[in-house]
C-alpha positions in Angstrom: 0.0 0.0 0.0 1.4 3.4 -1.0 0.8 6.5 1.0 -1.0 8.1 -2.0 -3.1 5.1 -3.1 -6.2 6.2 -5.1 -5.1 9.8 -5.4 -4.6 11.8 -8.6 -1.6 14.1 -8.9 -0.6 16.7 -11.5 3.0 17.8 -11.9 3.9 20.7 -14.3 7.3 20.8 -16.0 7.6 17.1 -15.4 9.5 15.8 -18.4 12.9 16.1 -16.7 14.6 16.9 -13.4 12.6 17.6 -10.3 9.3 17.2 -11.9 10.1 13.8 -13.4 11.3 12.6 -10.0 8.1 13.8 -8.3 6.0 12.0 -10.9 7.9 8.7 -10.4 7.6 9.1 -6.6 3.9 9.7 -6.8 3.4 6.7 -9.0 5.5 4.5 -6.7 3.3 5.5 -3.8 0.1 4.6 -5.7 -1.1 7.9 -7.2 -2.3 8.3 -10.8 -0.2 11.0 -12.5 -0.7 13.7 -15.1 2.7 14.5 -16.5 2.8 18.1 -18.0 5.6 19.4 -20.0 5.8 21.7 -23.0 9.1 20.0 -23.9 10.8 23.3 -24.6 14.4 24.5 -24.0 15.4 26.0 -20.7 14.7 29.5 -21.9 11.1 28.5 -22.8 11.6 28.3 -26.6 10.6 25.2 -28.6 8.5 22.3 -27.7 8.4 18.5 -27.7 6.7 15.5 -26.2 9.2 14.4 -23.6 6.3 13.9 -21.2 5.6 10.7 -23.0 8.9 9.3 -21.8 7.9 9.8 -18.2 4.5 8.3 -18.8 6.1 5.2 -20.2 8.4 5.0 -17.2 5.4 5.1 -14.9 3.5 2.5 -16.9 6.5 0.2 -17.0 6.4 0.4 -13.2 2.8 -0.7 -13.3 1.4 2.7 -12.6 -1.2 4.9 -14.4 -0.2 8.2 -16.1 -1.1 10.4 -19.0 0.8 13.2 -20.7 -0.2 16.9 -21.2 1.9 19.2 -23.5 0.2 22.6 -22.8 2.1 25.6 -21.8 1.5 26.7 -18.2 2.1 30.3 -19.3 -1.4 30.7 -20.6 -4.9 30.6 -19.1 -5.9 28.2 -21.8 -3.0 25.9 -21.0 -4.0 25.8 -17.3 -7.6 25.0 -18.2 -6.5 22.3 -20.7 -4.3 20.7 -18.1 -7.1 20.5 -15.6 -9.4 19.1 -18.4 -6.8 16.4 -19.3 -6.8 15.3 -15.6 -10.6 15.1 -15.3 -11.0 13.4 -18.6 -8.4 10.8 -17.8 -9.1 10.1 -14.1 -12.4 11.8 -13.2 -10.9 13.6 -10.2 -7.9 15.6 -8.9 -6.2 15.7 -5.5 -2.7 17.2 -5.9 -1.1 20.0 -8.0 2.6 20.6 -8.1 3.5 23.8 -9.8 7.0 23.0 -10.9 7.4 24.2 -14.5 10.2 26.8 -14.9 12.6 28.5 -17.3 15.6 30.7 -17.0 16.5 34.0 -18.7 19.5 35.1 -16.5 20.8 38.6 -17.1 21.7 41.6 -14.9 19.1 44.2 -15.0 21.4 46.5 -16.9 21.2 44.0 -19.8 17.7 42.6 -19.3 15.2 43.1 -22.1 11.5 43.3 -21.5 11.0 39.9 -23.1 13.4 38.4 -20.6 11.3 39.8 -17.7 7.9 38.9 -19.3 8.9 35.3 -20.2 9.9 34.5 -16.6 6.8 36.1 -15.1 4.6 34.3 -17.6 5.9 30.8 -16.8 6.7 31.1 -13.1 4.4 33.5 -11.5 1.4 33.6 -13.9 1.9 29.9 -14.5 1.0 29.3 -10.9 -2.1 31.3 -11.3 -3.0 29.7 -14.6 -2.8 26.1 -13.3 -4.0 26.7 -9.8 -7.2 28.6 -10.5 -9.1 25.8 -12.2 -8.0 23.4 -9.4 -9.2 25.7 -6.6 -12.5 26.3 -8.4 -13.0 22.6 -8.6 -12.2 22.2 -4.9 -14.8 24.8 -4.1 -17.5 23.7 -6.5 -17.1 20.0 -5.6 -16.4 20.7 -1.9 -13.5 18.4 -2.4 -11.5 18.1 0.9 -7.9 17.4 1.8 -6.3 18.4 -1.5 -2.7 19.6 -1.8 -1.0 22.4 -3.7 2.8 22.5 -3.8 4.5 25.6 -5.3 8.2 25.9 -6.2 10.0 29.0 -5.0 13.8 29.3 -4.9 16.6 30.7 -2.8 17.1 33.1 -5.7 13.9 34.8 -4.6 14.0 34.1 -0.9 17.7 35.1 -0.4 18.5 36.9 -3.7 21.0 36.0 -6.4 23.1 38.0 -8.8 21.8 38.2 -12.4 18.3 36.9 -11.5 16.2 39.9 -10.7 13.5 38.5 -13.0 13.6 35.0 -11.7 14.1 36.1 -8.1 11.1 38.4 -8.2 8.9 35.7 -9.6 10.1 33.1 -7.0 9.5 35.6 -4.1 6.1 36.3 -5.6 5.3 32.6 -5.5 6.0 32.4 -1.8 3.5 35.3 -1.3 1.0 33.7 -3.6 1.2 30.5 -1.5 0.7 32.3 1.9 -2.4 34.0 0.7 -3.8 31.0 -1.1 -3.4 28.9 2.0 -5.8 31.2 3.8 -8.4 31.1 1.0 -8.6 27.3 0.7 -8.2 26.4 4.4 -11.9 25.8 4.9 -11.7 22.9 2.4 -8.8 21.4 4.4 -6.5 22.0 1.4 -2.9 22.7 2.3 -0.7 25.0 0.3 3.1 24.8 0.9 6.1 26.2 -0.8 9.2 24.2 -1.7 12.6 25.8 -1.7 14.6 23.3 -3.8 18.2 23.0 -4.8 19.3 20.4 -7.2 21.5 19.9 -10.3 19.2 19.8 -13.3 19.5 21.0 -16.9 18.6 24.5 -15.7 21.5 24.6 -13.1 24.3 22.1 -14.0 26.2 24.7 -16.0 25.8 27.3 -13.3 27.1 24.8 -10.7 30.2 24.1 -12.9 30.7 27.7 -13.7 30.9 28.4 -9.9 33.8 25.9 -9.7 31.8 23.1 -8.0 32.1 19.6 -9.4 28.9 17.8 -10.5 28.5 14.1 -9.8 25.4 12.6 -11.3 25.6 9.7 -8.8 25.5 11.9 -5.8 21.9 12.1 -4.5 22.6 15.2 -2.5 23.2 17.0 -5.8 20.3 15.5 -7.7 16.6 16.2 -8.1 15.7 12.9 -6.5 16.1 14.5 -3.0 13.1 16.8 -3.6 10.6 14.1 -4.6 10.1 12.3 -1.3 9.6 15.6 0.5 6.8 16.6 -2.0 5.3 13.1 -1.8 5.2 13.2 2.0 3.6 16.7 2.0 0.8 15.1 -0.1 0.3 12.3 2.3 -2.2 12.1 5.2 0.6 12.7 7.6 0.8 16.3 6.4 -2.9 17.1 6.8 -2.2 19.9 9.2 0.9 21.4 7.5 0.2 24.4 5.5 1.6 27.8 4.5 5.2 26.6 5.2 8.4 26.9 3.2 10.3 23.6 3.2 13.9 23.7 2.0 15.6 20.7 0.4 19.1 21.1 -1.0 22.4 19.5 -0.8 21.1 16.6 1.3 19.7 19.1 3.9 16.0 19.2 4.8 14.8 22.3 6.6 12.0 24.7 7.3 12.4 28.4 6.5 11.4 31.4 8.5 8.5 33.6 7.3 8.4 37.4 7.3 7.8 38.7 10.8 8.6 41.8 12.9 11.7 41.2 15.0 11.7 44.4 17.0 9.6 47.5 17.0 9.0 50.9 18.6 5.9 53.1 19.0 5.5 56.8 19.5 2.7 59.3 20.2 4.0 61.6 17.5 5.3 61.4 14.0 8.8 60.2 13.8 11.5 62.8 13.8 14.9 62.5 12.0 16.6 62.7 15.5 14.5 59.8 16.7 15.2 57.7 13.6 18.9 58.4 14.0 18.6 56.7 17.4 16.1 53.9 16.6 17.1 52.7 13.1 20.6 51.5 14.3 18.8 49.6 17.1 16.5 47.9 14.7 19.5 47.0 12.4 21.4 45.6 15.4 18.3 43.5 16.4 18.2 42.1 12.9 21.9 41.2 13.0 21.4 39.4 16.3 18.4 37.6 15.0 20.1 36.5 11.8 23.1 35.2 13.7 20.8 33.2 16.1 18.8 31.8 13.2 22.0 30.8 11.3 23.2 28.9 14.4 19.8 27.2 15.0 19.5 26.3 11.3 22.7 24.3 11.1 21.8 20.7 10.0 21.6 18.0 12.6 22.7 14.5 11.7 19.8 12.0 11.6 
């Protein structure tokens, strides 16, 4: 008996890398899977039917799967993906918004098309694919569904040359927090994944940074993300929502959310002299907090 027996999961951008591994993990735990992938290059251009290869892998394992080739970057693509799921399996339980592309450039050199393409696939893609699903949850009063959204340290921490990608990935974290509130009454959980893995989008970046890539090292590969996503879709995770779960380099962690660390109040409008005194205190409080979090966040050996 798998932990997802009888469930139906949809994974976008699932022809390779993290998405493929999640599909295989879902299938191994008994879920029926819709494998979505446009089959394009990493910048979003082109198309192909690589989703068929993942479907075949699942079927060879004795599982059930169908392919979908729509772009997540359009409303029509999101609607078609949902329709594919219902037509094939009659129901839907999980959505993993994983599809992504890269258009890395510093803002000095970034064209409008580089910005728009990233927003279309990442941020709007989450809207396009999630809206039909949450309407289905509401209209059918379908309980205990799962939505997993892919953010990135590029948006949560920041990364040079990725203002477009970082903005989209930070937006996804905000999207997830708000959506979790909206679907809570249906016992639907919404969580964000902060993944780190060597895939076709990142291998050349890893090597350019002088780090050696070893395809046999699971702590570098996308396979480390899949069991985390699968567990979050299981009954054990019924009460876990609006969290950011980090999985990278063999490390599993939970990330802090925005919160006020220290604050002051006054009966009058702030003066420059007051701010000269109070702002350094706030910055020092933040430094102390960051140091404390860094120490607490160091991985413990299991």
